[in-house]
KOLDREN-281530 format. One record per residue (C-alpha): x, y, z; residue number from 0. Coordinates in steps of 0.1 Angstrom, whole numbers. Layout:
<nodes>
{east=X north=Y up=Z k=NUM}
...
</nodes>
This chain:
<nodes>
{east=0 north=0 up=0 k=0}
{east=14 north=35 up=-10 k=1}
{east=9 north=57 up=21 k=2}
{east=18 north=87 up=0 k=3}
{east=-16 north=84 up=-17 k=4}
{east=-32 north=98 up=15 k=5}
{east=-15 north=131 up=6 k=6}
{east=-32 north=134 up=-27 k=7}
{east=-57 north=163 up=-29 k=8}
{east=-94 north=156 up=-26 k=9}
{east=-91 north=126 up=-3 k=10}
{east=-113 north=143 up=23 k=11}
{east=-92 north=128 up=50 k=12}
{east=-61 north=150 up=55 k=13}
{east=-80 north=181 up=66 k=14}
{east=-98 north=162 up=94 k=15}
{east=-67 north=145 up=106 k=16}
{east=-49 north=179 up=107 k=17}
{east=-79 north=193 up=126 k=18}
{east=-76 north=165 up=151 k=19}
{east=-38 north=170 up=154 k=20}
{east=-44 north=207 up=160 k=21}
{east=-69 north=199 up=187 k=22}
{east=-43 north=175 up=203 k=23}
{east=-18 north=203 up=204 k=24}
{east=-44 north=226 up=221 k=25}
{east=-51 north=198 up=247 k=26}
{east=-13 north=193 up=254 k=27}
{east=-8 north=231 up=257 k=28}
{east=-37 north=234 up=281 k=29}
{east=-26 north=205 up=302 k=30}
{east=9 north=220 up=305 k=31}
{east=-5 north=254 up=316 k=32}
{east=-27 north=236 up=342 k=33}
{east=3 north=218 up=355 k=34}
{east=22 north=250 up=357 k=35}
{east=-6 north=267 up=376 k=36}
{east=-2 north=242 up=405 k=37}
{east=36 north=246 up=408 k=38}
{east=39 north=283 up=401 k=39}
{east=20 north=314 up=409 k=40}
{east=4 north=332 up=379 k=41}
{east=-30 north=349 up=372 k=42}
{east=-62 north=329 up=374 k=43}
{east=-72 north=340 up=339 k=44}
{east=-44 north=318 up=325 k=45}
{east=-60 north=288 up=342 k=46}
{east=-93 north=296 up=325 k=47}
{east=-74 north=299 up=292 k=48}
{east=-58 north=265 up=299 k=49}
{east=-93 north=249 up=305 k=50}
{east=-106 north=265 up=273 k=51}
{east=-77 north=250 up=254 k=52}
{east=-83 north=216 up=268 k=53}
{east=-121 north=217 up=262 k=54}
{east=-118 north=232 up=227 k=55}
{east=-90 north=209 up=217 k=56}
{east=-109 north=178 up=229 k=57}
{east=-139 north=189 up=207 k=58}
{east=-116 north=193 up=177 k=59}
{east=-101 north=159 up=182 k=60}
{east=-136 north=143 up=183 k=61}
{east=-148 north=162 up=153 k=62}
{east=-116 north=155 up=133 k=63}
{east=-116 north=117 up=140 k=64}
{east=-154 north=114 up=134 k=65}
{east=-152 north=132 up=101 k=66}
{east=-122 north=112 up=89 k=67}
{east=-140 north=80 up=99 k=68}
{east=-171 north=90 up=80 k=69}
{east=-150 north=99 up=49 k=70}
{east=-134 north=64 up=48 k=71}
{east=-165 north=44 up=58 k=72}
{east=-187 north=63 up=35 k=73}
{east=-167 north=49 up=6 k=74}
{east=-160 north=14 up=19 k=75}
{east=-194 north=7 up=35 k=76}
{east=-222 north=32 up=26 k=77}
{east=-251 north=38 up=49 k=78}
{east=-254 north=14 up=79 k=79}
{east=-235 north=-14 up=62 k=80}
{east=-205 north=-11 up=85 k=81}
{east=-228 north=-15 up=115 k=82}
{east=-244 north=-46 up=100 k=83}
{east=-210 north=-61 up=92 k=84}
{east=-198 north=-56 up=128 k=85}
{east=-230 north=-70 up=142 k=86}
{east=-229 north=-100 up=119 k=87}
{east=-193 north=-107 up=128 k=88}
{east=-195 north=-102 up=165 k=89}
{east=-230 north=-107 up=178 k=90}
{east=-242 north=-134 up=154 k=91}
{east=-208 north=-151 up=156 k=92}
{east=-216 north=-159 up=192 k=93}
{east=-248 north=-178 up=183 k=94}
{east=-252 north=-216 up=186 k=95}
{east=-236 north=-239 up=160 k=96}
{east=-265 north=-254 up=140 k=97}
{east=-263 north=-279 up=112 k=98}
{east=-294 north=-281 up=90 k=99}
{east=-298 north=-312 up=68 k=100}
{east=-323 north=-315 up=39 k=101}
{east=-331 north=-299 up=6 k=102}
{east=-359 north=-281 up=-13 k=103}
{east=-376 north=-250 up=-1 k=104}
{east=-380 north=-264 up=34 k=105}
{east=-345 north=-258 up=48 k=106}
{east=-341 north=-225 up=29 k=107}
{east=-371 north=-212 up=48 k=108}
{east=-356 north=-223 up=81 k=109}
{east=-322 north=-208 up=72 k=110}
{east=-338 north=-174 up=65 k=111}
{east=-351 north=-173 up=100 k=112}
{east=-320 north=-187 up=117 k=113}
{east=-295 north=-163 up=101 k=114}
{east=-310 north=-134 up=120 k=115}
{east=-298 north=-151 up=153 k=116}
{east=-266 north=-169 up=144 k=117}
{east=-240 north=-170 up=116 k=118}
{east=-227 north=-204 up=128 k=119}
{east=-248 north=-222 up=103 k=120}
{east=-240 north=-252 up=81 k=121}
{east=-265 north=-264 up=55 k=122}
{east=-259 north=-300 up=42 k=123}
{east=-279 north=-303 up=11 k=124}
{east=-289 north=-332 up=-12 k=125}
{east=-276 north=-332 up=-47 k=126}
{east=-298 north=-361 up=-60 k=127}
{east=-323 north=-338 up=-78 k=128}
{east=-327 north=-348 up=-114 k=129}
{east=-357 north=-327 up=-125 k=130}
{east=-362 north=-293 up=-141 k=131}
{east=-332 north=-271 up=-146 k=132}
{east=-310 north=-292 up=-123 k=133}
{east=-317 north=-324 up=-142 k=134}
{east=-309 north=-307 up=-175 k=135}
{east=-276 north=-294 up=-162 k=136}
{east=-267 north=-328 up=-148 k=137}
{east=-272 north=-343 up=-182 k=138}
{east=-256 north=-316 up=-202 k=139}
{east=-227 north=-307 up=-180 k=140}
{east=-222 north=-338 up=-159 k=141}
{east=-223 north=-318 up=-127 k=142}
{east=-242 north=-323 up=-95 k=143}
{east=-277 north=-309 up=-90 k=144}
{east=-274 north=-272 up=-82 k=145}
{east=-310 north=-263 up=-74 k=146}
{east=-312 north=-270 up=-37 k=147}
{east=-277 north=-257 up=-31 k=148}
{east=-287 north=-224 up=-49 k=149}
{east=-318 north=-220 up=-27 k=150}
{east=-297 north=-223 up=5 k=151}
{east=-271 north=-199 up=-8 k=152}
{east=-298 north=-173 up=-16 k=153}
{east=-314 north=-178 up=18 k=154}
{east=-281 north=-172 up=37 k=155}
{east=-270 north=-143 up=14 k=156}
{east=-263 north=-110 up=33 k=157}
{east=-284 north=-91 up=7 k=158}
{east=-311 north=-117 up=2 k=159}
{east=-338 north=-96 up=-14 k=160}
{east=-316 north=-83 up=-42 k=161}
{east=-298 north=-115 up=-48 k=162}
{east=-329 north=-137 up=-47 k=163}
{east=-344 north=-117 up=-76 k=164}
{east=-312 north=-122 up=-96 k=165}
{east=-303 north=-158 up=-88 k=166}
{east=-339 north=-171 up=-88 k=167}
{east=-346 north=-155 up=-122 k=168}
{east=-359 north=-182 up=-146 k=169}
{east=-357 north=-178 up=-183 k=170}
{east=-390 north=-182 up=-201 k=171}
{east=-380 north=-185 up=-237 k=172}
{east=-353 north=-196 up=-261 k=173}
{east=-327 north=-223 up=-255 k=174}
{east=-324 north=-212 up=-218 k=175}
{east=-361 north=-216 up=-211 k=176}
{east=-366 north=-234 up=-178 k=177}
{east=-331 north=-226 up=-165 k=178}
{east=-326 north=-200 up=-137 k=179}
{east=-296 north=-178 up=-135 k=180}
{east=-283 north=-191 up=-102 k=181}
{east=-281 north=-227 up=-116 k=182}
{east=-263 north=-214 up=-147 k=183}
{east=-239 north=-194 up=-125 k=184}
{east=-230 north=-225 up=-105 k=185}
{east=-225 north=-244 up=-137 k=186}
{east=-201 north=-218 up=-150 k=187}
{east=-182 north=-217 up=-117 k=188}
{east=-181 north=-255 up=-118 k=189}
{east=-162 north=-253 up=-151 k=190}
{east=-141 north=-224 up=-141 k=191}
{east=-131 north=-236 up=-107 k=192}
{east=-127 north=-272 up=-116 k=193}
{east=-154 north=-288 up=-94 k=194}
{east=-188 north=-284 up=-78 k=195}
{east=-175 north=-279 up=-43 k=196}
{east=-152 north=-251 up=-54 k=197}
{east=-182 north=-236 up=-73 k=198}
{east=-203 north=-235 up=-42 k=199}
{east=-175 north=-220 up=-21 k=200}
{east=-169 north=-193 up=-49 k=201}
{east=-206 north=-183 up=-50 k=202}
{east=-207 north=-183 up=-12 k=203}
{east=-179 north=-157 up=-11 k=204}
{east=-197 north=-136 up=-37 k=205}
{east=-229 north=-136 up=-17 k=206}
{east=-211 north=-131 up=16 k=207}
{east=-234 north=-157 up=31 k=208}
{east=-239 north=-161 up=69 k=209}
{east=-226 north=-197 up=74 k=210}
{east=-217 north=-223 up=49 k=211}
{east=-235 north=-245 up=24 k=212}
{east=-222 north=-280 up=17 k=213}
{east=-233 north=-307 up=-8 k=214}
{east=-240 north=-339 up=11 k=215}
{east=-217 north=-358 up=-13 k=216}
{east=-196 north=-351 up=-43 k=217}
{east=-205 north=-384 up=-59 k=218}
{east=-229 north=-383 up=-89 k=219}
{east=-257 north=-402 up=-72 k=220}
{east=-292 north=-412 up=-82 k=221}
{east=-320 north=-416 up=-57 k=222}
{east=-340 north=-449 up=-60 k=223}
{east=-370 north=-462 up=-43 k=224}
{east=-385 north=-496 up=-37 k=225}
{east=-423 north=-496 up=-36 k=226}
{east=-447 north=-518 up=-17 k=227}
{east=-451 north=-542 up=-47 k=228}
{east=-413 north=-546 up=-51 k=229}
{east=-409 north=-522 up=-81 k=230}
{east=-376 north=-502 up=-82 k=231}
{east=-380 north=-466 up=-93 k=232}
{east=-348 north=-445 up=-100 k=233}
{east=-348 north=-408 up=-103 k=234}
{east=-358 north=-383 up=-76 k=235}
{east=-383 north=-366 up=-99 k=236}
{east=-400 north=-399 up=-108 k=237}
{east=-405 north=-412 up=-72 k=238}
{east=-435 north=-390 up=-61 k=239}
{east=-453 north=-396 up=-94 k=240}
{east=-455 north=-434 up=-90 k=241}
{east=-485 north=-432 up=-67 k=242}
{east=-473 north=-463 up=-48 k=243}
{east=-463 north=-467 up=-12 k=244}
{east=-426 north=-464 up=-6 k=245}
{east=-409 north=-491 up=14 k=246}
{east=-374 north=-477 up=13 k=247}
{east=-351 north=-455 up=-6 k=248}
{east=-314 north=-459 up=-15 k=249}
{east=-287 north=-442 up=-35 k=250}
{east=-270 north=-455 up=-66 k=251}
{east=-241 north=-460 up=-61 k=252}
{east=-248 north=-471 up=-26 k=253}
{east=-213 north=-463 up=-14 k=254}
{east=-207 north=-425 up=-14 k=255}
{east=-189 north=-403 up=10 k=256}
{east=-196 north=-369 up=24 k=257}
{east=-173 north=-339 up=23 k=258}
{east=-151 north=-337 up=54 k=259}
{east=-164 north=-303 up=63 k=260}
{east=-199 north=-318 up=67 k=261}
{east=-186 north=-344 up=92 k=262}
{east=-167 north=-317 up=112 k=263}
{east=-197 north=-295 up=113 k=264}
{east=-219 north=-323 up=127 k=265}
{east=-192 north=-332 up=153 k=266}
{east=-189 north=-296 up=165 k=267}
{east=-226 north=-287 up=164 k=268}
{east=-248 north=-276 up=193 k=269}
{east=-278 north=-289 up=173 k=270}
{east=-284 north=-309 up=141 k=271}
{east=-317 north=-303 up=124 k=272}
{east=-334 north=-326 up=99 k=273}
{east=-359 north=-309 up=76 k=274}
{east=-383 north=-294 up=70 k=275}
{east=-388 north=-308 up=35 k=276}
{east=-400 north=-337 up=15 k=277}
{east=-393 north=-368 up=36 k=278}
{east=-381 north=-392 up=10 k=279}
{east=-366 north=-369 up=-16 k=280}
{east=-351 north=-341 up=5 k=281}
{east=-343 north=-353 up=40 k=282}
{east=-335 north=-390 up=38 k=283}
{east=-311 north=-388 up=8 k=284}
{east=-286 north=-370 up=30 k=285}
{east=-289 north=-397 up=57 k=286}
{east=-280 north=-424 up=31 k=287}
{east=-245 north=-410 up=25 k=288}
{east=-219 north=-432 up=41 k=289}
{east=-207 north=-418 up=75 k=290}
{east=-234 north=-392 up=81 k=291}
{east=-257 north=-415 up=102 k=292}
{east=-227 north=-426 up=123 k=293}
{east=-217 north=-390 up=128 k=294}
{east=-252 north=-381 up=140 k=295}
{east=-251 north=-410 up=165 k=296}
{east=-218 north=-399 up=179 k=297}
{east=-223 north=-361 up=181 k=298}
{east=-232 north=-345 up=215 k=299}
{east=-255 north=-321 up=197 k=300}
{east=-293 north=-323 up=202 k=301}
{east=-309 north=-339 up=171 k=302}
{east=-342 north=-323 up=160 k=303}
{east=-366 north=-333 up=133 k=304}
{east=-389 north=-306 up=120 k=305}
{east=-419 north=-324 up=106 k=306}
{east=-438 north=-310 up=76 k=307}
{east=-471 north=-293 up=82 k=308}
{east=-489 north=-310 up=54 k=309}
{east=-486 north=-345 up=40 k=310}
{east=-472 north=-348 up=5 k=311}
{east=-491 north=-368 up=-22 k=312}
{east=-469 north=-396 up=-37 k=313}
{east=-445 north=-396 up=-7 k=314}
{east=-463 north=-393 up=26 k=315}
{east=-500 north=-397 up=19 k=316}
{east=-519 north=-403 up=52 k=317}
{east=-486 north=-402 up=72 k=318}
{east=-488 north=-392 up=108 k=319}
{east=-460 north=-374 up=126 k=320}
{east=-449 north=-407 up=141 k=321}
{east=-448 north=-423 up=106 k=322}
{east=-424 north=-396 up=95 k=323}
{east=-401 north=-402 up=124 k=324}
{east=-403 north=-439 up=121 k=325}
{east=-393 north=-438 up=85 k=326}
{east=-362 north=-417 up=95 k=327}
{east=-353 north=-442 up=122 k=328}
{east=-357 north=-472 up=99 k=329}
{east=-333 north=-457 up=74 k=330}
{east=-307 north=-441 up=96 k=331}
{east=-311 north=-454 up=131 k=332}
{east=-316 north=-434 up=163 k=333}
{east=-308 north=-399 up=150 k=334}
{east=-338 north=-380 up=164 k=335}
{east=-341 north=-367 up=200 k=336}
{east=-368 north=-341 up=195 k=337}
{east=-394 north=-333 up=169 k=338}
{east=-410 north=-299 up=163 k=339}
{east=-446 north=-300 up=152 k=340}
{east=-471 north=-274 up=141 k=341}
{east=-502 north=-270 up=163 k=342}
{east=-518 north=-241 up=144 k=343}
{east=-551 north=-246 up=126 k=344}
{east=-551 north=-242 up=88 k=345}
{east=-578 north=-220 up=72 k=346}
{east=-606 north=-241 up=57 k=347}
{east=-603 north=-226 up=23 k=348}
{east=-567 north=-237 up=21 k=349}
{east=-575 north=-271 up=35 k=350}
{east=-601 north=-277 up=8 k=351}
{east=-575 north=-269 up=-19 k=352}
{east=-550 north=-293 up=-4 k=353}
{east=-576 north=-321 up=0 k=354}
{east=-583 north=-319 up=-37 k=355}
{east=-547 north=-326 up=-43 k=356}
{east=-547 north=-355 up=-18 k=357}
{east=-529 north=-337 up=10 k=358}
{east=-539 north=-330 up=46 k=359}
{east=-524 north=-317 up=78 k=360}
{east=-500 north=-341 up=95 k=361}
{east=-517 north=-356 up=124 k=362}
{east=-499 north=-355 up=157 k=363}
{east=-500 north=-389 up=175 k=364}
{east=-482 north=-380 up=207 k=365}
{east=-483 north=-415 up=223 k=366}
{east=-469 north=-432 up=193 k=367}
{east=-441 north=-406 up=191 k=368}
{east=-433 north=-412 up=227 k=369}
{east=-430 north=-449 up=221 k=370}
{east=-403 north=-441 up=195 k=371}
{east=-383 north=-424 up=222 k=372}
{east=-387 north=-389 up=207 k=373}
{east=-397 north=-358 up=227 k=374}
{east=-422 north=-333 up=213 k=375}
{east=-421 north=-295 up=209 k=376}
{east=-452 north=-278 up=195 k=377}
{east=-458 north=-243 up=183 k=378}
{east=-479 north=-221 up=160 k=379}
{east=-456 north=-223 up=130 k=380}
{east=-478 north=-222 up=99 k=381}
{east=-476 north=-194 up=73 k=382}
{east=-503 north=-194 up=47 k=383}
{east=-499 north=-179 up=12 k=384}
{east=-506 north=-199 up=-20 k=385}
{east=-492 north=-229 up=-1 k=386}
{east=-487 north=-236 up=36 k=387}
{east=-452 north=-233 up=48 k=388}
{east=-434 north=-228 up=81 k=389}
{east=-431 north=-192 up=92 k=390}
{east=-393 north=-185 up=90 k=391}
{east=-390 north=-164 up=122 k=392}
{east=-415 north=-184 up=143 k=393}
{east=-398 north=-217 up=134 k=394}
{east=-363 north=-202 up=141 k=395}
{east=-374 north=-190 up=175 k=396}
{east=-390 north=-223 up=184 k=397}
{east=-359 north=-241 up=174 k=398}
{east=-335 north=-218 up=191 k=399}
{east=-354 north=-219 up=224 k=400}
{east=-351 north=-257 up=223 k=401}
{east=-314 north=-256 up=213 k=402}
{east=-304 north=-230 up=240 k=403}
{east=-324 north=-247 up=267 k=404}
{east=-307 north=-280 up=258 k=405}
{east=-273 north=-265 up=256 k=406}
{east=-270 north=-241 up=286 k=407}
{east=-302 north=-243 up=306 k=408}
{east=-318 north=-213 up=290 k=409}
{east=-293 north=-186 up=301 k=410}
{east=-293 north=-172 up=265 k=411}
{east=-330 north=-175 up=259 k=412}
{east=-333 north=-142 up=278 k=413}
{east=-307 north=-126 up=254 k=414}
{east=-327 north=-140 up=225 k=415}
{east=-359 north=-124 up=236 k=416}
{east=-341 north=-91 up=244 k=417}
{east=-326 north=-90 up=209 k=418}
{east=-359 north=-95 up=193 k=419}
{east=-375 north=-68 up=214 k=420}
{east=-348 north=-44 up=204 k=421}
{east=-352 north=-53 up=167 k=422}
{east=-389 north=-47 up=169 k=423}
{east=-384 north=-13 up=186 k=424}
{east=-364 north=-2 up=156 k=425}
{east=-394 north=-8 up=133 k=426}
{east=-386 north=-42 up=120 k=427}
{east=-416 north=-64 up=111 k=428}
{east=-411 north=-95 up=132 k=429}
{east=-435 north=-124 up=141 k=430}
{east=-445 north=-128 up=177 k=431}
{east=-435 north=-161 up=192 k=432}
</nodes>
């Protein structure tokens, strides 16, 4: 760095530093006069002059340093961005270490809520998707499915609103019809950086995400299902459309390994969260990767499954909450300590539309869940638009209360509530827990 550049005209820094130095000189002079007053005899007006010099000099130092600071920060971080960066690095950096495992829109919804409380987030995301834009890129470029990874990157982006519009933009005509820009960007980075993992890390830096997003495996896997009549269906996009009861799912090839960062994140986590998301095509594929179930059994973290609000036709038709949990235990072993369930009623108009599609609210069968050795946490978590989803902030608060109570007896739950009160007093629109 060339320090002489600070001497160039028009930098709007020198004048304020000089003003501050001038103030420092006044303070030093005033201090010396004050000291002299106490060891020598001289008129009282000189003492008043000394106090004036100290007071005025201190004011000039403050003004000079403040103006110089504003001149620099105004260029490097306009507006309140510097405050946000400091808050994100310091305050959110002290939050609990949470690993979220899944795919689809479910975990991206959860991540949007969690990133307001902690930046120690790791999303482990399935790469078995073979439909839509992701499927086309897998076939054309031989890369892993980027769609679910892209959704999580956008959810954790520091400037989510702007980046979401850009990266989620989907072309509607021409050869690019059906592709969205985020998938194409990951495809380009995959080629430029020499691999999918490097592409994800590169886009993570561009978006300045709060946390990290990791593919569950770097193997080019396909998701397969065995139905109740013994038929084998391969392809994530084909499984829900079979209309048959699913007995089990598996990956092809069966032996595939996770990235080491995913294993380290699970080992060091305060909490590991499964879901929300499609049970068979978003959550379970990650638990079929070699080593991940074993890591979940060994970790000291609390393991939480967030059950879907509605059943999913073709996957979990007529499933109760216990059926969801039992399916996870059958595939991965004892990897669930708690389950978070929605207890809020769904509007009749919305229910009618879902029933026409063969879906219904997931029934909570508490006794059966207890028999599985899983504890229950319930809350009003539904958010109704065109579809019923979890409310990001309500779900994050429900989860964090459970994590903090489990980890440190609730000492930081008070801090969590105080933070949210302060945020609301500044005019932010937040859900009431």
